[in-house]
mmCIF file of the C-alpha atoms, coordinates in Angstrom:
data_MODEL
# 
_entry.id   MODEL 
# 
loop_
_atom_site.group_PDB 
_atom_site.id 
_atom_site.type_symbol 
_atom_site.label_atom_id 
_atom_site.label_alt_id 
_atom_site.label_comp_id 
_atom_site.label_asym_id 
_atom_site.label_entity_id 
_atom_site.label_seq_id 
_atom_site.pdbx_PDB_ins_code 
_atom_site.Cartn_x 
_atom_site.Cartn_y 
_atom_site.Cartn_z 
_atom_site.occupancy 
_atom_site.B_iso_or_equiv 
_atom_site.pdbx_formal_charge 
_atom_site.auth_seq_id 
_atom_site.auth_comp_id 
_atom_site.auth_asym_id 
_atom_site.auth_atom_id 
_atom_site.pdbx_PDB_model_num 
ATOM 1   C CA . MET A 1 1   ? 57.519 29.386 75.826  1.00 0.00 ? 1   MET A CA 1 
ATOM 2   C CA . ILE A 1 2   ? 58.285 32.228 73.404  1.00 0.00 ? 2   ILE A CA 1 
ATOM 3   C CA . THR A 1 3   ? 60.827 34.686 74.785  1.00 0.00 ? 3   THR A CA 1 
ATOM 4   C CA . PRO A 1 4   ? 60.131 38.361 74.009  1.00 0.00 ? 4   PRO A CA 1 
ATOM 5   C CA . THR A 1 5   ? 62.818 40.298 72.160  1.00 0.00 ? 5   THR A CA 1 
ATOM 6   C CA . LEU A 1 6   ? 63.606 43.932 71.363  1.00 0.00 ? 6   LEU A CA 1 
ATOM 7   C CA . ALA A 1 7   ? 63.405 43.419 67.601  1.00 0.00 ? 7   ALA A CA 1 
ATOM 8   C CA . LEU A 1 8   ? 60.367 45.611 66.969  1.00 0.00 ? 8   LEU A CA 1 
ATOM 9   C CA . GLU A 1 9   ? 61.677 48.230 69.386  1.00 0.00 ? 9   GLU A CA 1 
ATOM 10  C CA . ARG A 1 10  ? 64.883 48.309 67.324  1.00 0.00 ? 10  ARG A CA 1 
ATOM 11  C CA . GLU A 1 11  ? 62.875 48.724 64.107  1.00 0.00 ? 11  GLU A CA 1 
ATOM 12  C CA . LEU A 1 12  ? 61.230 51.816 65.562  1.00 0.00 ? 12  LEU A CA 1 
ATOM 13  C CA . ALA A 1 13  ? 64.627 53.096 66.678  1.00 0.00 ? 13  ALA A CA 1 
ATOM 14  C CA . GLU A 1 14  ? 65.886 52.743 63.114  1.00 0.00 ? 14  GLU A CA 1 
ATOM 15  C CA . GLN A 1 15  ? 62.918 54.867 61.985  1.00 0.00 ? 15  GLN A CA 1 
ATOM 16  C CA . GLY A 1 16  ? 64.092 57.687 64.237  1.00 0.00 ? 16  GLY A CA 1 
ATOM 17  C CA . TYR A 1 17  ? 61.915 57.230 67.312  1.00 0.00 ? 17  TYR A CA 1 
ATOM 18  C CA . GLU A 1 18  ? 63.768 58.199 70.469  1.00 0.00 ? 18  GLU A CA 1 
ATOM 19  C CA . LEU A 1 19  ? 61.325 56.748 72.974  1.00 0.00 ? 19  LEU A CA 1 
ATOM 20  C CA . VAL A 1 20  ? 59.450 53.476 72.472  1.00 0.00 ? 20  VAL A CA 1 
ATOM 21  C CA . VAL A 1 21  ? 56.479 52.635 74.657  1.00 0.00 ? 21  VAL A CA 1 
ATOM 22  C CA . GLY A 1 22  ? 54.924 49.183 74.881  1.00 0.00 ? 22  GLY A CA 1 
ATOM 23  C CA . PHE A 1 23  ? 51.222 49.004 75.793  1.00 0.00 ? 23  PHE A CA 1 
ATOM 24  C CA . ASP A 1 24  ? 49.021 46.151 76.952  1.00 0.00 ? 24  ASP A CA 1 
ATOM 25  C CA . GLU A 1 25  ? 45.571 45.990 78.514  1.00 0.00 ? 25  GLU A CA 1 
ATOM 26  C CA . VAL A 1 26  ? 44.085 44.018 81.371  1.00 0.00 ? 26  VAL A CA 1 
ATOM 27  C CA . GLY A 1 27  ? 40.502 43.670 82.511  1.00 0.00 ? 27  GLY A CA 1 
ATOM 28  C CA . ARG A 1 28  ? 38.793 43.970 79.122  1.00 0.00 ? 28  ARG A CA 1 
ATOM 29  C CA . GLY A 1 29  ? 36.613 40.934 79.734  1.00 0.00 ? 29  GLY A CA 1 
ATOM 30  C CA . ALA A 1 30  ? 35.932 41.436 83.440  1.00 0.00 ? 30  ALA A CA 1 
ATOM 31  C CA . LEU A 1 31  ? 32.416 42.014 84.767  1.00 0.00 ? 31  LEU A CA 1 
ATOM 32  C CA . ALA A 1 32  ? 33.526 44.376 87.536  1.00 0.00 ? 32  ALA A CA 1 
ATOM 33  C CA . GLY A 1 33  ? 36.229 46.915 88.188  1.00 0.00 ? 33  GLY A CA 1 
ATOM 34  C CA . PRO A 1 34  ? 38.204 49.118 85.830  1.00 0.00 ? 34  PRO A CA 1 
ATOM 35  C CA . VAL A 1 35  ? 40.020 48.287 82.668  1.00 0.00 ? 35  VAL A CA 1 
ATOM 36  C CA . MET A 1 36  ? 43.708 49.150 82.822  1.00 0.00 ? 36  MET A CA 1 
ATOM 37  C CA . VAL A 1 37  ? 46.392 49.734 80.216  1.00 0.00 ? 37  VAL A CA 1 
ATOM 38  C CA . GLY A 1 38  ? 50.027 49.410 81.185  1.00 0.00 ? 38  GLY A CA 1 
ATOM 39  C CA . ALA A 1 39  ? 52.787 51.365 79.478  1.00 0.00 ? 39  ALA A CA 1 
ATOM 40  C CA . ALA A 1 40  ? 56.498 50.537 79.638  1.00 0.00 ? 40  ALA A CA 1 
ATOM 41  C CA . ALA A 1 41  ? 59.027 52.817 77.903  1.00 0.00 ? 41  ALA A CA 1 
ATOM 42  C CA . ILE A 1 42  ? 62.653 52.601 76.881  1.00 0.00 ? 42  ILE A CA 1 
ATOM 43  C CA . TRP A 1 43  ? 64.990 55.173 75.339  1.00 0.00 ? 43  TRP A CA 1 
ATOM 44  C CA . THR A 1 44  ? 66.195 53.824 72.023  1.00 0.00 ? 44  THR A CA 1 
ATOM 45  C CA . ARG A 1 45  ? 69.658 55.257 72.689  1.00 0.00 ? 45  ARG A CA 1 
ATOM 46  C CA . ASP A 1 46  ? 69.961 52.553 75.346  1.00 0.00 ? 46  ASP A CA 1 
ATOM 47  C CA . LEU A 1 47  ? 69.756 49.895 72.633  1.00 0.00 ? 47  LEU A CA 1 
ATOM 48  C CA . GLU A 1 48  ? 73.226 50.936 71.403  1.00 0.00 ? 48  GLU A CA 1 
ATOM 49  C CA . GLY A 1 49  ? 76.679 51.232 72.918  1.00 0.00 ? 49  GLY A CA 1 
ATOM 50  C CA . ASP A 1 50  ? 79.021 48.869 74.715  1.00 0.00 ? 50  ASP A CA 1 
ATOM 51  C CA . LYS A 1 51  ? 76.317 47.573 77.017  1.00 0.00 ? 51  LYS A CA 1 
ATOM 52  C CA . PRO A 1 52  ? 73.046 47.670 75.066  1.00 0.00 ? 52  PRO A CA 1 
ATOM 53  C CA . LEU A 1 53  ? 69.796 47.191 76.926  1.00 0.00 ? 53  LEU A CA 1 
ATOM 54  C CA . ALA A 1 54  ? 68.930 43.504 77.242  1.00 0.00 ? 54  ALA A CA 1 
ATOM 55  C CA . VAL A 1 55  ? 65.596 41.797 77.685  1.00 0.00 ? 55  VAL A CA 1 
ATOM 56  C CA . PRO A 1 56  ? 65.003 41.397 81.425  1.00 0.00 ? 56  PRO A CA 1 
ATOM 57  C CA . ALA A 1 57  ? 65.288 37.856 82.697  1.00 0.00 ? 57  ALA A CA 1 
ATOM 58  C CA . GLY A 1 58  ? 62.016 36.064 83.255  1.00 0.00 ? 58  GLY A CA 1 
ATOM 59  C CA . VAL A 1 59  ? 59.795 38.406 81.268  1.00 0.00 ? 59  VAL A CA 1 
ATOM 60  C CA . ALA A 1 60  ? 57.079 36.690 79.258  1.00 0.00 ? 60  ALA A CA 1 
ATOM 61  C CA . ASP A 1 61  ? 53.458 37.093 78.287  1.00 0.00 ? 61  ASP A CA 1 
ATOM 62  C CA . SER A 1 62  ? 51.759 37.839 81.625  1.00 0.00 ? 62  SER A CA 1 
ATOM 63  C CA . LYS A 1 63  ? 49.073 35.234 80.894  1.00 0.00 ? 63  LYS A CA 1 
ATOM 64  C CA . MET A 1 64  ? 51.794 32.571 80.708  1.00 0.00 ? 64  MET A CA 1 
ATOM 65  C CA . LEU A 1 65  ? 53.145 33.415 84.178  1.00 0.00 ? 65  LEU A CA 1 
ATOM 66  C CA . THR A 1 66  ? 51.720 32.447 87.520  1.00 0.00 ? 66  THR A CA 1 
ATOM 67  C CA . GLU A 1 67  ? 50.437 35.170 89.825  1.00 0.00 ? 67  GLU A CA 1 
ATOM 68  C CA . HIS A 1 68  ? 53.357 34.517 92.177  1.00 0.00 ? 68  HIS A CA 1 
ATOM 69  C CA . ARG A 1 69  ? 55.866 34.809 89.339  1.00 0.00 ? 69  ARG A CA 1 
ATOM 70  C CA . ARG A 1 70  ? 54.394 38.086 88.091  1.00 0.00 ? 70  ARG A CA 1 
ATOM 71  C CA . GLU A 1 71  ? 54.598 39.569 91.568  1.00 0.00 ? 71  GLU A CA 1 
ATOM 72  C CA . ALA A 1 72  ? 58.181 38.340 91.926  1.00 0.00 ? 72  ALA A CA 1 
ATOM 73  C CA . ILE A 1 73  ? 59.447 40.087 88.787  1.00 0.00 ? 73  ILE A CA 1 
ATOM 74  C CA . VAL A 1 74  ? 57.318 43.230 88.607  1.00 0.00 ? 74  VAL A CA 1 
ATOM 75  C CA . ASP A 1 75  ? 59.783 45.440 90.503  1.00 0.00 ? 75  ASP A CA 1 
ATOM 76  C CA . GLU A 1 76  ? 62.614 44.278 88.262  1.00 0.00 ? 76  GLU A CA 1 
ATOM 77  C CA . LEU A 1 77  ? 60.567 45.184 85.191  1.00 0.00 ? 77  LEU A CA 1 
ATOM 78  C CA . LYS A 1 78  ? 59.732 48.615 86.581  1.00 0.00 ? 78  LYS A CA 1 
ATOM 79  C CA . ASP A 1 79  ? 63.434 49.239 87.202  1.00 0.00 ? 79  ASP A CA 1 
ATOM 80  C CA . TRP A 1 80  ? 64.296 48.039 83.685  1.00 0.00 ? 80  TRP A CA 1 
ATOM 81  C CA . CYS A 1 81  ? 62.055 50.628 82.049  1.00 0.00 ? 81  CYS A CA 1 
ATOM 82  C CA . ALA A 1 82  ? 63.048 54.238 81.554  1.00 0.00 ? 82  ALA A CA 1 
ATOM 83  C CA . ALA A 1 83  ? 59.528 54.947 82.824  1.00 0.00 ? 83  ALA A CA 1 
ATOM 84  C CA . TRP A 1 84  ? 56.270 53.095 83.311  1.00 0.00 ? 84  TRP A CA 1 
ATOM 85  C CA . ALA A 1 85  ? 52.655 53.971 84.051  1.00 0.00 ? 85  ALA A CA 1 
ATOM 86  C CA . VAL A 1 86  ? 49.227 52.382 84.302  1.00 0.00 ? 86  VAL A CA 1 
ATOM 87  C CA . GLY A 1 87  ? 46.116 54.189 83.111  1.00 0.00 ? 87  GLY A CA 1 
ATOM 88  C CA . GLU A 1 88  ? 42.593 53.099 83.886  1.00 0.00 ? 88  GLU A CA 1 
ATOM 89  C CA . ALA A 1 89  ? 38.988 53.673 82.924  1.00 0.00 ? 89  ALA A CA 1 
ATOM 90  C CA . SER A 1 90  ? 36.330 52.964 85.522  1.00 0.00 ? 90  SER A CA 1 
ATOM 91  C CA . ASN A 1 91  ? 33.395 50.610 85.199  1.00 0.00 ? 91  ASN A CA 1 
ATOM 92  C CA . SER A 1 92  ? 31.062 53.601 84.873  1.00 0.00 ? 92  SER A CA 1 
ATOM 93  C CA . GLU A 1 93  ? 33.204 55.032 82.084  1.00 0.00 ? 93  GLU A CA 1 
ATOM 94  C CA . ILE A 1 94  ? 33.104 51.660 80.334  1.00 0.00 ? 94  ILE A CA 1 
ATOM 95  C CA . ASP A 1 95  ? 29.312 51.656 80.640  1.00 0.00 ? 95  ASP A CA 1 
ATOM 96  C CA . GLU A 1 96  ? 29.126 55.194 79.244  1.00 0.00 ? 96  GLU A CA 1 
ATOM 97  C CA . TRP A 1 97  ? 31.698 54.939 76.446  1.00 0.00 ? 97  TRP A CA 1 
ATOM 98  C CA . GLY A 1 98  ? 32.002 51.280 75.503  1.00 0.00 ? 98  GLY A CA 1 
ATOM 99  C CA . ILE A 1 99  ? 35.097 49.179 76.017  1.00 0.00 ? 99  ILE A CA 1 
ATOM 100 C CA . SER A 1 100 ? 37.123 50.197 72.958  1.00 0.00 ? 100 SER A CA 1 
ATOM 101 C CA . TYR A 1 101 ? 36.988 53.927 73.650  1.00 0.00 ? 101 TYR A CA 1 
ATOM 102 C CA . ALA A 1 102 ? 37.555 53.309 77.379  1.00 0.00 ? 102 ALA A CA 1 
ATOM 103 C CA . LEU A 1 103 ? 40.721 51.409 76.506  1.00 0.00 ? 103 LEU A CA 1 
ATOM 104 C CA . GLY A 1 104 ? 41.909 54.300 74.356  1.00 0.00 ? 104 GLY A CA 1 
ATOM 105 C CA . ILE A 1 105 ? 41.366 56.792 77.168  1.00 0.00 ? 105 ILE A CA 1 
ATOM 106 C CA . ALA A 1 106 ? 43.101 54.508 79.684  1.00 0.00 ? 106 ALA A CA 1 
ATOM 107 C CA . ALA A 1 107 ? 46.091 54.168 77.354  1.00 0.00 ? 107 ALA A CA 1 
ATOM 108 C CA . LEU A 1 108 ? 46.323 57.932 76.839  1.00 0.00 ? 108 LEU A CA 1 
ATOM 109 C CA . ARG A 1 109 ? 46.142 58.471 80.595  1.00 0.00 ? 109 ARG A CA 1 
ATOM 110 C CA . ALA A 1 110 ? 49.088 56.098 80.963  1.00 0.00 ? 110 ALA A CA 1 
ATOM 111 C CA . LEU A 1 111 ? 51.045 57.788 78.164  1.00 0.00 ? 111 LEU A CA 1 
ATOM 112 C CA . SER A 1 112 ? 50.437 61.242 79.616  1.00 0.00 ? 112 SER A CA 1 
ATOM 113 C CA . LYS A 1 113 ? 51.693 60.162 83.055  1.00 0.00 ? 113 LYS A CA 1 
ATOM 114 C CA . LEU A 1 114 ? 54.676 58.376 81.574  1.00 0.00 ? 114 LEU A CA 1 
ATOM 115 C CA . GLU A 1 115 ? 55.831 61.263 79.399  1.00 0.00 ? 115 GLU A CA 1 
ATOM 116 C CA . ARG A 1 116 ? 55.421 63.793 82.181  1.00 0.00 ? 116 ARG A CA 1 
ATOM 117 C CA . SER A 1 117 ? 57.442 61.576 84.523  1.00 0.00 ? 117 SER A CA 1 
ATOM 118 C CA . LEU A 1 118 ? 60.266 61.765 81.978  1.00 0.00 ? 118 LEU A CA 1 
ATOM 119 C CA . GLY A 1 119 ? 60.024 65.548 81.789  1.00 0.00 ? 119 GLY A CA 1 
ATOM 120 C CA . ILE A 1 120 ? 58.679 65.541 78.229  1.00 0.00 ? 120 ILE A CA 1 
ATOM 121 C CA . GLU A 1 121 ? 56.807 68.797 77.683  1.00 0.00 ? 121 GLU A CA 1 
ATOM 122 C CA . THR A 1 122 ? 54.106 69.725 75.191  1.00 0.00 ? 122 THR A CA 1 
ATOM 123 C CA . ASN A 1 123 ? 55.460 70.322 71.685  1.00 0.00 ? 123 ASN A CA 1 
ATOM 124 C CA . ALA A 1 124 ? 58.788 68.741 72.608  1.00 0.00 ? 124 ALA A CA 1 
ATOM 125 C CA . SER A 1 125 ? 60.896 67.455 69.734  1.00 0.00 ? 125 SER A CA 1 
ATOM 126 C CA . THR A 1 126 ? 61.078 63.942 71.178  1.00 0.00 ? 126 THR A CA 1 
ATOM 127 C CA . ARG A 1 127 ? 59.780 61.365 68.714  1.00 0.00 ? 127 ARG A CA 1 
ATOM 128 C CA . VAL A 1 128 ? 57.684 58.737 70.468  1.00 0.00 ? 128 VAL A CA 1 
ATOM 129 C CA . GLY A 1 129 ? 56.849 55.366 68.957  1.00 0.00 ? 129 GLY A CA 1 
ATOM 130 C CA . ALA A 1 130 ? 54.463 52.875 70.525  1.00 0.00 ? 130 ALA A CA 1 
ATOM 131 C CA . ILE A 1 131 ? 53.761 49.154 70.226  1.00 0.00 ? 131 ILE A CA 1 
ATOM 132 C CA . LEU A 1 132 ? 50.203 48.169 71.129  1.00 0.00 ? 132 LEU A CA 1 
ATOM 133 C CA . ASP A 1 133 ? 49.262 44.564 71.759  1.00 0.00 ? 133 ASP A CA 1 
ATOM 134 C CA . GLY A 1 134 ? 46.499 43.320 69.482  1.00 0.00 ? 134 GLY A CA 1 
ATOM 135 C CA . PRO A 1 135 ? 45.185 44.119 66.015  1.00 0.00 ? 135 PRO A CA 1 
ATOM 136 C CA . HIS A 1 136 ? 43.397 47.439 66.642  1.00 0.00 ? 136 HIS A CA 1 
ATOM 137 C CA . ASP A 1 137 ? 44.845 50.901 67.367  1.00 0.00 ? 137 ASP A CA 1 
ATOM 138 C CA . TYR A 1 138 ? 42.391 52.253 69.915  1.00 0.00 ? 138 TYR A CA 1 
ATOM 139 C CA . ILE A 1 139 ? 44.974 54.792 71.148  1.00 0.00 ? 139 ILE A CA 1 
ATOM 140 C CA . THR A 1 140 ? 45.172 56.990 68.055  1.00 0.00 ? 140 THR A CA 1 
ATOM 141 C CA . LYS A 1 141 ? 41.399 56.780 67.639  1.00 0.00 ? 141 LYS A CA 1 
ATOM 142 C CA . ALA A 1 142 ? 40.873 58.301 71.103  1.00 0.00 ? 142 ALA A CA 1 
ATOM 143 C CA . LEU A 1 143 ? 43.562 60.982 70.770  1.00 0.00 ? 143 LEU A CA 1 
ATOM 144 C CA . GLY A 1 144 ? 42.203 64.526 70.794  1.00 0.00 ? 144 GLY A CA 1 
ATOM 145 C CA . THR A 1 145 ? 38.648 63.527 71.666  1.00 0.00 ? 145 THR A CA 1 
ATOM 146 C CA . PHE A 1 146 ? 36.606 65.390 74.264  1.00 0.00 ? 146 PHE A CA 1 
ATOM 147 C CA . ASP A 1 147 ? 37.346 62.980 77.127  1.00 0.00 ? 147 ASP A CA 1 
ATOM 148 C CA . ALA A 1 148 ? 41.005 62.358 76.277  1.00 0.00 ? 148 ALA A CA 1 
ATOM 149 C CA . PRO A 1 149 ? 43.749 63.744 78.516  1.00 0.00 ? 149 PRO A CA 1 
ATOM 150 C CA . SER A 1 150 ? 46.342 66.034 77.038  1.00 0.00 ? 150 SER A CA 1 
ATOM 151 C CA . VAL A 1 151 ? 49.428 64.122 75.972  1.00 0.00 ? 151 VAL A CA 1 
ATOM 152 C CA . PRO A 1 152 ? 52.666 66.102 75.666  1.00 0.00 ? 152 PRO A CA 1 
ATOM 153 C CA . VAL A 1 153 ? 53.807 64.212 72.542  1.00 0.00 ? 153 VAL A CA 1 
ATOM 154 C CA . PRO A 1 154 ? 51.362 61.907 70.719  1.00 0.00 ? 154 PRO A CA 1 
ATOM 155 C CA . ALA A 1 155 ? 52.859 58.526 69.890  1.00 0.00 ? 155 ALA A CA 1 
ATOM 156 C CA . HIS A 1 156 ? 53.071 56.883 66.493  1.00 0.00 ? 156 HIS A CA 1 
ATOM 157 C CA . VAL A 1 157 ? 51.342 53.572 67.187  1.00 0.00 ? 157 VAL A CA 1 
ATOM 158 C CA . VAL A 1 158 ? 52.031 50.239 65.551  1.00 0.00 ? 158 VAL A CA 1 
ATOM 159 C CA . THR A 1 159 ? 49.981 47.194 66.498  1.00 0.00 ? 159 THR A CA 1 
ATOM 160 C CA . LYS A 1 160 ? 51.363 43.737 67.094  1.00 0.00 ? 160 LYS A CA 1 
ATOM 161 C CA . VAL A 1 161 ? 49.162 40.676 67.505  1.00 0.00 ? 161 VAL A CA 1 
ATOM 162 C CA . LYS A 1 162 ? 50.439 38.725 70.510  1.00 0.00 ? 162 LYS A CA 1 
ATOM 163 C CA . GLY A 1 163 ? 52.817 41.583 71.178  1.00 0.00 ? 163 GLY A CA 1 
ATOM 164 C CA . ASP A 1 164 ? 52.988 40.516 74.813  1.00 0.00 ? 164 ASP A CA 1 
ATOM 165 C CA . ARG A 1 165 ? 54.690 37.328 73.660  1.00 0.00 ? 165 ARG A CA 1 
ATOM 166 C CA . HIS A 1 166 ? 57.099 38.921 71.219  1.00 0.00 ? 166 HIS A CA 1 
ATOM 167 C CA . CYS A 1 167 ? 58.038 42.436 72.407  1.00 0.00 ? 167 CYS A CA 1 
ATOM 168 C CA . ALA A 1 168 ? 59.865 43.061 75.668  1.00 0.00 ? 168 ALA A CA 1 
ATOM 169 C CA . THR A 1 169 ? 58.286 46.469 76.309  1.00 0.00 ? 169 THR A CA 1 
ATOM 170 C CA . VAL A 1 170 ? 54.777 45.101 75.733  1.00 0.00 ? 170 VAL A CA 1 
ATOM 171 C CA . ALA A 1 171 ? 55.448 42.050 77.901  1.00 0.00 ? 171 ALA A CA 1 
ATOM 172 C CA . SER A 1 172 ? 56.722 44.321 80.672  1.00 0.00 ? 172 SER A CA 1 
ATOM 173 C CA . ALA A 1 173 ? 53.654 46.561 80.383  1.00 0.00 ? 173 ALA A CA 1 
ATOM 174 C CA . ALA A 1 174 ? 51.420 43.494 80.550  1.00 0.00 ? 174 ALA A CA 1 
ATOM 175 C CA . VAL A 1 175 ? 52.953 42.235 83.788  1.00 0.00 ? 175 VAL A CA 1 
ATOM 176 C CA . ILE A 1 176 ? 52.902 45.688 85.408  1.00 0.00 ? 176 ILE A CA 1 
ATOM 177 C CA . ALA A 1 177 ? 49.256 46.239 84.454  1.00 0.00 ? 177 ALA A CA 1 
ATOM 178 C CA . LYS A 1 178 ? 48.178 42.759 85.562  1.00 0.00 ? 178 LYS A CA 1 
ATOM 179 C CA . VAL A 1 179 ? 49.850 43.018 88.972  1.00 0.00 ? 179 VAL A CA 1 
ATOM 180 C CA . THR A 1 180 ? 48.430 46.523 89.480  1.00 0.00 ? 180 THR A CA 1 
ATOM 181 C CA . ARG A 1 181 ? 44.853 45.543 88.635  1.00 0.00 ? 181 ARG A CA 1 
ATOM 182 C CA . ASP A 1 182 ? 44.958 42.276 90.578  1.00 0.00 ? 182 ASP A CA 1 
ATOM 183 C CA . ALA A 1 183 ? 46.144 44.152 93.670  1.00 0.00 ? 183 ALA A CA 1 
ATOM 184 C CA . LEU A 1 184 ? 43.327 46.674 93.289  1.00 0.00 ? 184 LEU A CA 1 
ATOM 185 C CA . MET A 1 185 ? 40.645 44.000 92.992  1.00 0.00 ? 185 MET A CA 1 
ATOM 186 C CA . VAL A 1 186 ? 41.978 42.157 96.040  1.00 0.00 ? 186 VAL A CA 1 
ATOM 187 C CA . SER A 1 187 ? 42.057 45.418 98.002  1.00 0.00 ? 187 SER A CA 1 
ATOM 188 C CA . LEU A 1 188 ? 38.476 46.232 97.009  1.00 0.00 ? 188 LEU A CA 1 
ATOM 189 C CA . ALA A 1 189 ? 37.297 42.749 97.981  1.00 0.00 ? 189 ALA A CA 1 
ATOM 190 C CA . GLN A 1 190 ? 38.966 42.902 101.372 1.00 0.00 ? 190 GLN A CA 1 
ATOM 191 C CA . GLY A 1 191 ? 38.237 46.534 102.136 1.00 0.00 ? 191 GLY A CA 1 
ATOM 192 C CA . ASN A 1 192 ? 34.452 46.642 101.865 1.00 0.00 ? 192 ASN A CA 1 
ATOM 193 C CA . PRO A 1 193 ? 32.076 43.931 103.098 1.00 0.00 ? 193 PRO A CA 1 
ATOM 194 C CA . ARG A 1 194 ? 29.598 44.833 100.340 1.00 0.00 ? 194 ARG A CA 1 
ATOM 195 C CA . TYR A 1 195 ? 32.036 43.395 97.812  1.00 0.00 ? 195 TYR A CA 1 
ATOM 196 C CA . THR A 1 196 ? 32.966 40.250 99.732  1.00 0.00 ? 196 THR A CA 1 
ATOM 197 C CA . PRO A 1 197 ? 30.273 37.977 98.223  1.00 0.00 ? 197 PRO A CA 1 
ATOM 198 C CA . TYR A 1 198 ? 31.595 38.448 94.682  1.00 0.00 ? 198 TYR A CA 1 
ATOM 199 C CA . GLY A 1 199 ? 34.953 36.793 95.389  1.00 0.00 ? 199 GLY A CA 1 
ATOM 200 C CA . TRP A 1 200 ? 37.126 39.367 93.642  1.00 0.00 ? 200 TRP A CA 1 
ATOM 201 C CA . ALA A 1 201 ? 40.163 38.316 95.669  1.00 0.00 ? 201 ALA A CA 1 
ATOM 202 C CA . HIS A 1 202 ? 40.073 35.114 93.613  1.00 0.00 ? 202 HIS A CA 1 
ATOM 203 C CA . ASN A 1 203 ? 38.363 35.963 90.320  1.00 0.00 ? 203 ASN A CA 1 
ATOM 204 C CA . LYS A 1 204 ? 39.642 39.584 90.017  1.00 0.00 ? 204 LYS A CA 1 
ATOM 205 C CA . GLY A 1 205 ? 36.252 40.638 88.691  1.00 0.00 ? 205 GLY A CA 1 
ATOM 206 C CA . TYR A 1 206 ? 36.089 38.134 85.836  1.00 0.00 ? 206 TYR A CA 1 
ATOM 207 C CA . GLY A 1 207 ? 32.984 36.090 85.175  1.00 0.00 ? 207 GLY A CA 1 
ATOM 208 C CA . SER A 1 208 ? 33.591 32.909 87.126  1.00 0.00 ? 208 SER A CA 1 
ATOM 209 C CA . ALA A 1 209 ? 30.596 30.731 87.930  1.00 0.00 ? 209 ALA A CA 1 
ATOM 210 C CA . ALA A 1 210 ? 30.760 31.778 91.594  1.00 0.00 ? 210 ALA A CA 1 
ATOM 211 C CA . HIS A 1 211 ? 30.936 35.455 90.660  1.00 0.00 ? 211 HIS A CA 1 
ATOM 212 C CA . LYS A 1 212 ? 27.909 35.195 88.376  1.00 0.00 ? 212 LYS A CA 1 
ATOM 213 C CA . ALA A 1 213 ? 25.989 33.282 91.035  1.00 0.00 ? 213 ALA A CA 1 
ATOM 214 C CA . ALA A 1 214 ? 26.758 36.032 93.552  1.00 0.00 ? 214 ALA A CA 1 
ATOM 215 C CA . ILE A 1 215 ? 25.494 38.692 91.134  1.00 0.00 ? 215 ILE A CA 1 
ATOM 216 C CA . ALA A 1 216 ? 22.287 36.694 90.636  1.00 0.00 ? 216 ALA A CA 1 
ATOM 217 C CA . GLU A 1 217 ? 21.808 36.460 94.399  1.00 0.00 ? 217 GLU A CA 1 
ATOM 218 C CA . HIS A 1 218 ? 22.891 39.926 95.536  1.00 0.00 ? 218 HIS A CA 1 
ATOM 219 C CA . GLY A 1 219 ? 22.511 42.012 92.381  1.00 0.00 ? 219 GLY A CA 1 
ATOM 220 C CA . PRO A 1 220 ? 25.282 44.114 90.831  1.00 0.00 ? 220 PRO A CA 1 
ATOM 221 C CA . SER A 1 221 ? 27.457 46.347 92.993  1.00 0.00 ? 221 SER A CA 1 
ATOM 222 C CA . ALA A 1 222 ? 28.518 49.918 92.320  1.00 0.00 ? 222 ALA A CA 1 
ATOM 223 C CA . LEU A 1 223 ? 31.642 48.551 90.648  1.00 0.00 ? 223 LEU A CA 1 
ATOM 224 C CA . HIS A 1 224 ? 29.950 46.222 88.163  1.00 0.00 ? 224 HIS A CA 1 
ATOM 225 C CA . ARG A 1 225 ? 29.635 47.038 84.468  1.00 0.00 ? 225 ARG A CA 1 
ATOM 226 C CA . VAL A 1 226 ? 25.869 47.175 84.394  1.00 0.00 ? 226 VAL A CA 1 
ATOM 227 C CA . THR A 1 227 ? 25.575 47.427 80.599  1.00 0.00 ? 227 THR A CA 1 
ATOM 228 C CA . TRP A 1 228 ? 27.209 44.000 80.316  1.00 0.00 ? 228 TRP A CA 1 
ATOM 229 C CA . LYS A 1 229 ? 25.564 40.603 80.583  1.00 0.00 ? 229 LYS A CA 1 
ATOM 230 C CA . LEU A 1 230 ? 26.377 39.841 84.201  1.00 0.00 ? 230 LEU A CA 1 
ATOM 231 C CA . THR A 1 231 ? 24.680 36.495 84.812  1.00 0.00 ? 231 THR A CA 1 
# 
């Protein structure tokens, strides 16, 4: 298993960025529920000194960890970050906007919450760098659009394919987002009998054979992405 490092975070620190935020998404391919983007931030000043910030033990690509393991380490990862947040876009927003733009809005919602939690105000001098998992920068593309939230300080985004395997902030964001979305889907499945047939407690809204069969039998729910091929 590849162990994430802080190498790319250090590169951004050397370029003068004071805050580095790792981003990763979860729920892109699901048939139901929101898409979420996790954000995990560190101050680059914490990478220096007598006791520089170290990669938290046990962190890895969230897809390589069991559900039990993710749940066991998520609090540690939250404590390791200077700040963290999860932004989401609903199934209806995905239907209206398309998945790429919905991801951008979800990421900006996370960034806005994260910066405000750190007390970063609009037009602050803080330089913010970001590492986004994958090949495409959907964050910058959504910035300043009609539906985008206001972000105190826009981030300079670099993309990293398989960033969740290589970058500690991205790996942390991935675990936080995955645990958050899984918990939501389980809660929805258990909290409303209308959703019980779809088995979200097990499939988390993804297109398992049982989930698709339930859609064929019962039709889509209010939380399904109706513009998608559901069966």
